[in-house]
C-alpha positions, 0 to 999 in steps of 0.5 A: 304595288305601293303608291306615293303621294302623287298616286304613282309607284313608290320610288326608293328613298335611300339604300345608302344609308339603308332606310325604311321601316322594313330596311328595304330603301322604301318608305313603306309602312306596315304592321308594327310601324307605330311611327309610320315611317312614310315620309322621304326627306333630305335631312339637314343639319338644322333638322338633325339638331331639331330632332336631337333636341326633341329626343331623337338623335339621328346623327349618332350611329347605333350599331345595335340597330345597324344604324349608321347615323345620318348626315346632312344630305342623306335621304331618310324615311321619317315618321310622319308625325315627326315631319308634321311636328318639325313643319309646325315648328319651322324646321321641316326638311325637304320632302322627296314626293316620289318616295313618300308613301301615300299614307302620309296624306292621311296626316298631311295635305299634299299642298303642304308637302309640295311647299316643302318638296325637294327639287326633282334632281335632288332625289 
């Protein structure tokens, strides 16, 4: 059973829009996921602008990949390195700890994730 950064069973991040490397709603990672899509975030307009400026437009739908485009308030499984980069640049979106895969702890300290944790009722 997949575990989150709190050591508990991993909770789904989002099914509307459907997220995750495996498009199953969970921020699990596996073979082929070089980006490690394991951080569940609540995207903001500021983060979407930041990501677009860094070359990853998450706002524009891409039907070829069945990607609806994200809007502020959507939850999404983000690449750990992108979250880390945004955090270092002061643009990190809130993290849903219960839905963030434990693999994240190989790259980011739990304390830093907790500082950016979404309120429990937001997830």
